[in-house]
NUVOPA-485374 format. One record per residue: x, y negated, z of N, C-alpha, C in turn; residue number from 1. Coordinates in Angstrom, 2 decimals. Last residue first. Layout:
# NUVOPA-485374
X,Y,Z,X,Y,Z,X,Y,Z,NUM
...
END
This chain:
# NUVOPA-485374
7.06,-16.25,-12.47,5.61,-15.72,-12.72,4.76,-16.30,-13.20,195
8.98,-17.87,-11.87,9.22,-16.64,-12.83,8.29,-16.16,-13.34,194
8.13,-19.84,-9.75,8.96,-20.61,-10.97,9.11,-18.66,-12.27,193
7.67,-17.80,-7.69,6.75,-18.81,-7.99,6.71,-19.30,-9.65,192
10.19,-17.15,-7.24,9.51,-16.26,-7.34,8.41,-17.22,-8.51,191
11.73,-19.61,-6.21,11.88,-18.32,-7.36,11.04,-18.01,-8.36,190
9.89,-20.17,-4.15,10.05,-21.31,-5.08,10.58,-20.32,-6.46,189
10.57,-17.51,-1.95,9.20,-18.53,-2.46,9.31,-19.32,-3.60,188
13.26,-18.05,-1.89,12.94,-16.60,-2.56,11.32,-16.81,-3.03,187
13.78,-20.72,-0.03,14.35,-20.20,-1.89,13.44,-19.39,-2.43,186
12.49,-19.80,1.85,11.69,-20.79,1.13,12.04,-20.63,-0.51,185
12.86,-16.40,2.16,13.33,-17.80,2.14,12.07,-18.56,1.44,184
11.87,-13.68,1.05,12.00,-13.89,2.69,11.88,-15.56,3.22,183
9.56,-11.67,-0.46,10.05,-13.65,0.00,10.53,-13.16,1.20,182
10.44,-10.00,-2.65,10.06,-9.84,-1.84,10.47,-11.86,-1.12,181
9.64,-8.04,-5.71,10.62,-9.01,-5.02,9.60,-9.48,-4.11,180
8.65,-6.06,-7.09,9.10,-5.24,-5.45,9.82,-6.79,-5.23,179
7.65,-6.54,-9.55,6.96,-6.05,-8.74,7.39,-5.76,-7.26,178
10.30,-6.23,-10.88,9.47,-7.97,-9.97,8.50,-7.56,-9.43,177
10.82,-4.18,-12.29,11.43,-4.85,-10.95,10.74,-5.55,-10.46,176
9.24,-2.08,-13.92,8.84,-3.09,-13.51,9.19,-3.13,-11.87,175
10.78,-0.14,-14.78,10.11,-0.42,-15.92,9.30,-2.32,-15.24,174
11.87,1.55,-12.44,12.61,0.50,-13.40,11.40,-0.68,-14.90,173
10.87,2.99,-10.25,10.10,1.44,-10.60,10.66,0.69,-11.98,172
10.74,5.98,-9.27,12.07,5.29,-10.14,10.58,4.26,-10.65,171
10.50,7.39,-6.15,10.20,6.87,-7.61,10.51,6.08,-8.11,170
12.23,10.06,-4.18,12.05,8.54,-4.99,11.43,8.48,-6.09,169
10.75,11.71,-1.49,11.18,11.56,-2.72,11.07,10.06,-3.04,168
11.34,14.62,0.98,11.17,13.07,0.77,11.80,12.76,-0.84,167
10.73,15.88,4.26,10.42,15.87,2.18,10.78,15.37,2.14,166
12.86,13.95,6.29,11.39,14.67,6.16,11.96,15.06,4.16,165
15.06,12.37,7.07,14.60,13.35,8.05,13.78,14.18,7.40,164
14.57,10.12,5.59,15.00,10.80,4.48,15.34,11.71,6.22,163
13.30,8.49,7.37,12.18,9.09,6.25,12.98,9.74,5.59,162
14.60,7.81,9.20,13.80,8.19,9.47,13.25,9.26,7.68,161
16.43,5.95,7.32,16.68,6.87,8.16,15.83,8.11,8.40,160
15.10,3.96,6.39,15.28,4.72,5.50,15.88,6.24,6.06,159
14.28,2.11,8.72,13.11,2.91,7.97,13.63,4.20,7.12,158
16.11,2.28,12.20,16.07,2.30,10.74,15.18,2.76,9.73,157
15.33,2.59,14.37,14.77,1.54,13.85,14.59,1.76,12.77,156
15.11,5.27,17.67,15.54,4.60,16.08,14.52,3.39,15.48,155
14.81,5.11,19.89,15.68,4.07,20.01,15.72,4.32,18.40,154
12.91,7.22,21.30,14.31,7.50,21.51,15.02,6.49,21.13,153
10.77,5.56,20.02,10.66,5.87,21.72,12.25,6.51,21.82,152
10.94,6.79,17.26,11.09,5.17,18.00,11.49,5.24,19.17,151
10.72,9.16,17.03,11.89,8.41,17.13,12.33,7.06,17.12,150
7.80,9.80,17.79,9.54,10.41,18.98,10.89,9.55,18.56,149
6.62,8.40,16.06,6.75,8.10,17.84,7.95,8.81,18.48,148
6.91,10.12,14.26,7.68,8.55,13.90,8.08,8.03,15.38,147
6.15,12.86,14.89,7.23,12.53,14.65,8.10,10.74,14.68,146
3.69,11.68,15.43,4.23,12.18,16.35,5.57,11.84,16.18,145
3.02,11.41,11.88,2.76,10.39,13.07,3.65,10.58,14.89,144
2.76,12.72,10.05,4.18,12.04,10.56,4.14,11.48,12.41,143
0.29,12.83,9.34,0.45,13.95,10.44,1.79,13.96,10.74,142
0.21,11.37,6.74,-0.08,10.90,8.51,0.28,11.87,9.54,141
2.29,11.10,4.59,1.88,12.05,5.38,1.35,11.49,6.68,140
3.22,7.91,2.69,3.52,8.91,3.84,2.46,9.91,4.17,139
4.98,6.53,0.36,3.76,6.69,0.01,3.75,7.80,1.52,138
5.54,2.54,0.66,5.93,4.46,1.16,4.83,4.81,1.04,137
7.88,-0.02,0.64,7.09,0.86,-0.20,6.99,2.61,-0.13,136
9.94,0.09,2.23,8.83,0.15,3.02,7.38,0.32,1.96,135
12.35,0.65,0.83,11.68,1.95,1.71,10.14,1.95,2.64,134
13.02,0.59,-2.00,12.21,-0.14,-1.29,11.26,0.65,-0.51,133
16.22,0.88,-2.83,15.39,1.58,-2.50,14.71,0.44,-2.06,132
18.60,0.24,-6.28,17.73,-0.17,-5.03,16.39,0.36,-4.31,131
19.31,1.21,-8.04,19.56,1.96,-7.19,19.38,1.16,-5.96,130
16.46,0.91,-10.02,17.77,0.68,-10.53,18.43,1.76,-8.81,129
14.00,1.19,-7.64,14.17,0.30,-9.10,15.48,0.30,-8.68,128
11.75,2.76,-6.23,13.06,2.19,-6.19,12.85,1.77,-7.40,127
9.02,3.79,-3.21,9.84,3.35,-4.88,10.88,2.95,-4.76,126
8.76,7.21,-1.71,9.42,5.47,-1.67,9.31,4.92,-2.86,125
7.04,9.31,-0.20,7.61,9.09,-1.37,7.93,7.66,-1.36,124
7.28,12.39,1.75,7.04,10.78,1.92,8.00,10.39,0.29,123
6.83,14.70,1.81,5.42,14.47,2.92,5.57,12.60,2.44,122
6.24,16.87,-1.81,6.91,15.83,-0.22,5.83,15.76,0.62,121
6.41,18.18,-3.63,5.47,18.44,-2.38,6.68,18.19,-1.13,120
6.35,17.69,-6.15,7.45,17.50,-5.37,7.48,18.50,-3.98,119
3.65,16.60,-6.52,4.67,17.83,-7.95,6.27,18.04,-7.18,118
2.99,15.35,-5.03,2.61,16.31,-4.82,3.56,17.40,-5.49,117
4.77,12.59,-5.01,4.84,13.74,-3.90,3.66,14.75,-4.11,116
4.45,11.90,-7.60,5.82,12.21,-7.19,6.06,13.65,-5.85,115
1.50,10.70,-7.18,2.41,12.14,-8.47,3.40,12.93,-8.03,114
1.79,9.23,-5.60,1.29,10.15,-4.68,1.52,11.47,-6.05,113
3.44,6.66,-7.05,3.93,7.74,-5.25,3.11,9.11,-5.15,112
1.46,6.75,-8.70,3.12,7.09,-8.95,3.63,7.54,-7.93,111
-0.57,5.65,-7.36,-1.52,6.84,-8.06,0.31,7.43,-8.27,110
0.84,3.28,-5.69,-0.87,4.54,-5.30,-0.34,6.27,-6.02,109
1.21,1.70,-8.01,2.07,2.60,-6.92,1.46,3.61,-6.20,108
-0.59,0.65,-10.25,-0.26,2.15,-9.91,0.55,2.29,-8.82,107
0.59,-2.29,-10.15,-1.31,-1.77,-9.87,-1.28,-0.17,-9.99,106
3.06,-2.95,-7.72,2.05,-2.37,-9.11,0.96,-2.14,-9.11,105
3.19,-6.98,-6.26,3.50,-5.32,-6.41,2.72,-4.78,-7.11,104
3.59,-9.45,-5.93,3.31,-8.76,-7.47,3.22,-7.34,-7.10,103
3.86,-10.48,-3.60,2.90,-10.56,-4.61,2.59,-9.90,-5.22,102
5.07,-9.42,-0.50,5.21,-9.33,-1.88,3.94,-8.79,-2.44,101
5.10,-10.06,1.81,5.61,-10.77,1.18,5.49,-10.07,0.08,100
3.68,-7.42,3.21,2.71,-8.65,3.34,3.22,-10.05,2.14,99
4.38,-4.13,2.01,4.98,-5.92,2.85,3.81,-6.52,2.28,98
2.83,-0.75,2.17,3.42,-2.53,1.26,3.66,-3.33,2.53,97
2.33,2.26,2.44,2.13,0.87,3.31,3.19,0.01,2.15,96
-0.31,5.01,2.47,0.23,3.97,1.88,0.76,2.34,2.64,95
-0.69,7.91,3.51,-0.71,6.39,4.21,0.05,5.31,2.76,94
-3.17,10.81,4.00,-2.30,9.25,3.48,-2.07,8.01,4.14,93
-5.42,11.46,4.86,-3.95,12.53,4.91,-3.17,11.51,5.00,92
-7.49,8.99,7.13,-7.15,9.71,5.96,-5.81,10.68,6.38,91
-7.66,7.33,9.57,-8.44,8.26,9.28,-8.57,9.36,7.63,90
-5.72,5.40,10.93,-5.91,6.21,9.27,-6.29,7.23,10.22,89
-3.85,4.90,13.42,-5.17,4.34,13.00,-6.11,4.72,11.92,88
-1.55,5.95,13.39,-2.34,5.92,14.13,-3.76,5.71,14.09,87
-0.46,4.59,10.79,-0.90,6.17,11.20,-1.64,6.33,11.85,86
-0.58,2.29,12.16,-1.23,2.69,10.88,-1.45,3.90,10.54,85
1.62,2.18,13.98,0.65,1.91,14.02,-0.52,2.49,12.99,84
3.61,3.17,12.57,3.39,3.92,13.22,2.12,2.94,13.70,83
4.41,0.84,11.00,3.76,1.96,9.87,3.05,2.98,11.13,82
5.13,-0.57,12.58,3.87,-1.14,12.16,3.59,0.39,11.00,81
7.70,0.59,13.60,6.91,0.47,14.38,5.28,-0.40,14.02,80
8.78,0.52,10.73,8.57,1.59,11.23,7.73,1.64,12.26,79
9.34,-2.08,10.64,8.33,-1.82,10.24,7.93,-0.79,11.07,78
9.71,-3.91,14.40,10.61,-3.74,12.77,9.12,-2.52,12.21,77
9.41,-4.24,16.68,10.52,-3.27,16.64,10.73,-3.12,14.92,76
7.42,-5.88,17.54,8.25,-6.80,16.49,9.55,-5.12,16.57,75
6.87,-4.00,20.66,6.11,-5.43,19.81,7.47,-5.65,18.91,74
6.87,-1.27,21.57,7.91,-2.43,21.86,7.56,-3.35,20.03,73
4.61,-0.03,20.27,5.49,0.76,20.49,7.18,-0.45,20.66,72
1.90,-0.68,18.70,2.14,-0.14,19.97,3.17,0.34,20.93,71
1.67,-3.60,16.43,2.46,-2.27,17.21,2.10,-1.99,18.33,70
-1.86,-3.49,15.60,-0.90,-3.97,16.37,0.48,-2.74,16.70,69
-3.96,-3.88,12.94,-3.28,-2.85,14.13,-2.16,-3.41,14.57,68
-7.17,-4.85,12.16,-5.62,-5.08,11.93,-5.54,-4.39,13.09,67
-9.28,-4.20,9.52,-9.26,-3.88,10.94,-7.43,-4.33,11.05,66
-10.53,-7.35,7.35,-10.37,-5.88,8.05,-9.88,-5.14,8.99,65
-11.50,-9.61,6.94,-12.57,-8.75,6.95,-11.45,-7.28,6.84,64
-10.13,-11.99,7.50,-9.94,-11.50,6.07,-10.98,-10.19,5.86,63
-9.98,-12.04,10.28,-11.10,-12.93,9.42,-10.86,-12.50,7.86,62
-7.67,-10.42,10.95,-9.52,-10.07,10.98,-10.21,-11.23,10.15,61
-5.65,-12.45,10.80,-5.85,-11.55,9.46,-7.32,-11.06,9.62,60
-6.73,-14.53,12.08,-6.55,-15.05,11.19,-6.57,-13.87,10.53,59
-6.46,-13.27,14.70,-7.70,-13.42,14.24,-7.81,-13.71,12.74,58
-3.33,-12.59,14.84,-4.43,-11.76,14.58,-5.72,-12.07,13.55,57
-1.31,-14.12,14.94,-2.37,-14.49,13.92,-3.66,-13.17,13.84,56
0.76,-11.07,15.64,0.15,-12.73,15.79,-0.45,-12.76,14.81,55
1.30,-8.62,14.64,1.44,-8.79,15.83,1.32,-10.30,16.25,54
-0.24,-6.50,12.39,0.28,-8.15,12.54,0.12,-8.23,14.34,53
-1.72,-4.73,9.69,-0.62,-4.48,10.63,-0.03,-5.79,11.00,52
-4.09,-3.71,8.29,-3.07,-5.52,8.29,-2.26,-4.72,10.18,51
-5.73,-1.59,5.61,-5.41,-2.27,7.52,-4.08,-3.11,7.76,50
-8.32,-0.39,4.04,-7.18,-1.25,4.26,-6.74,-1.74,5.62,49
-9.23,2.25,2.09,-9.54,1.41,2.92,-7.53,0.91,3.45,48
-8.54,3.65,-0.36,-10.31,3.82,-0.08,-10.22,2.60,1.39,47
-6.79,2.28,-3.17,-6.75,3.05,-1.72,-7.90,2.85,-1.50,46
-6.49,0.75,-4.96,-5.54,1.72,-5.19,-5.71,2.84,-3.89,45
-7.59,-2.00,-5.07,-8.20,-0.96,-6.24,-7.61,0.91,-5.57,44
-6.37,-2.99,-3.11,-7.43,-2.59,-2.86,-7.91,-1.66,-3.36,43
-3.98,-4.23,-3.95,-3.85,-2.75,-3.09,-4.90,-1.95,-2.74,42
-4.11,-6.64,-5.09,-3.59,-5.41,-6.09,-3.58,-4.34,-5.33,41
-5.90,-8.05,-3.05,-5.92,-7.74,-4.32,-5.58,-7.19,-5.27,40
-3.59,-7.63,-0.82,-5.14,-7.49,-0.73,-5.54,-7.00,-2.09,39
-1.56,-9.71,-2.01,-1.45,-7.97,-1.96,-2.18,-7.17,-1.52,38
-2.94,-12.23,-2.25,-2.22,-11.61,-3.44,-2.18,-9.98,-3.17,37
-3.14,-11.94,0.31,-4.57,-12.15,-0.47,-4.38,-11.99,-1.69,36
-0.77,-12.45,1.45,-1.58,-11.25,2.42,-3.02,-11.19,0.91,35
0.10,-15.39,0.80,0.38,-13.90,0.10,-0.03,-12.62,0.37,34
-2.73,-17.78,0.03,-2.04,-16.47,0.94,-1.24,-15.54,0.45,33
-3.12,-19.46,-2.80,-3.29,-19.01,-1.72,-2.17,-18.06,-1.25,32
-0.74,-20.56,-4.76,-2.62,-21.72,-4.16,-3.19,-20.58,-3.04,31
1.57,-19.53,-5.23,0.29,-19.98,-6.15,-0.93,-20.17,-6.01,30
1.30,-18.43,-2.29,2.18,-18.12,-3.45,1.30,-18.11,-4.50,29
1.29,-19.92,1.32,0.78,-20.12,-0.02,1.63,-19.39,-0.86,28
1.53,-17.02,4.00,2.16,-18.38,3.43,1.81,-18.53,1.85,27
0.48,-15.73,5.29,-0.44,-16.54,5.14,0.42,-17.91,4.42,26
2.76,-13.52,5.62,1.53,-13.40,4.77,0.43,-14.49,4.56,25
4.59,-15.00,7.19,5.05,-14.45,5.74,3.53,-14.50,5.05,24
4.33,-17.41,10.05,3.47,-15.93,9.12,3.40,-15.73,7.77,23
7.76,-19.07,10.25,6.11,-19.27,9.56,5.36,-17.60,9.67,22
9.70,-18.58,11.03,8.81,-18.23,12.14,7.51,-18.43,11.76,21
11.49,-19.68,9.17,11.09,-20.77,10.09,10.13,-20.32,11.02,20
12.09,-17.29,7.35,11.01,-18.25,6.98,10.62,-19.41,8.12,19
13.51,-15.91,8.75,14.32,-16.51,7.55,13.28,-17.14,7.24,18
12.02,-14.73,10.47,12.62,-15.71,11.23,13.53,-16.29,10.16,17
9.84,-13.29,10.90,9.47,-14.50,9.30,10.57,-15.04,10.21,16
9.09,-11.42,12.54,8.95,-12.79,12.96,8.98,-13.80,11.95,15
6.03,-8.94,11.35,7.44,-9.44,11.41,7.33,-10.78,12.01,14
3.89,-7.43,10.36,3.83,-7.39,11.98,5.20,-8.14,12.52,13
2.71,-6.85,8.43,2.94,-8.25,8.31,2.88,-8.85,10.00,12
2.19,-4.52,5.66,2.80,-4.72,6.99,2.93,-6.03,7.38,11
-1.26,-3.03,5.10,-0.02,-3.80,4.55,0.51,-4.64,6.53,10
-1.69,0.00,4.44,-1.02,-0.47,5.27,-0.02,-1.48,4.77,9
-4.55,2.16,3.15,-2.95,1.17,2.77,-3.15,0.48,4.14,8
-5.30,5.50,2.94,-5.38,3.78,3.67,-4.25,3.48,3.29,7
-6.62,8.12,0.88,-5.49,6.98,1.26,-5.77,5.55,1.64,6
-8.45,9.21,-0.21,-7.81,10.05,1.02,-6.73,9.39,1.55,5
-9.45,7.53,-1.91,-10.47,7.87,-1.01,-9.74,8.37,0.27,4
-8.60,8.33,-4.09,-7.99,7.18,-3.71,-8.86,7.24,-2.11,3
-8.57,11.76,-4.44,-8.81,10.39,-4.95,-8.28,9.02,-3.84,2
-6.05,14.09,-6.49,-6.13,13.40,-5.29,-6.75,11.89,-5.88,1
END
């Protein structure tokens, strides 16, 4: 499987309440927007990048990537962003990552795809220890209509929807810091100090 068959989706569509409403992807981490760190790590792993955003759209577009907005109930959570990405992707697979995890693994795509193919699964999700990271997810874009039905029925839980399908978890215990996400100013200070 080549990276050209995978579209990367950066989830930046939330309200960032715990960050005082500041768009998390545009917060500085080590001197540049968090989303820039994510793009630099994700770009070599996928054929194309989309950004899911529901505000600051022009700022994200200025980075040179297609921005997709939630089609179903703006700010309905990561699944609404995943749905928008699936609909926009022209590839068989979509790899989603959050905009607030600037240390994501350089081999995320490869390891998730390897597990998905070997297990003949539809969705592969990263895991460290007992902690699941459901928004670090590789899935088949053919699931778009199923996800739309789930959302329209009021479903919002990422892991609940994922586990309805052929699903595999992929251990990244060798790199737990990679999945650190920044939800508060304290998280930001702590992660900058650790790396």
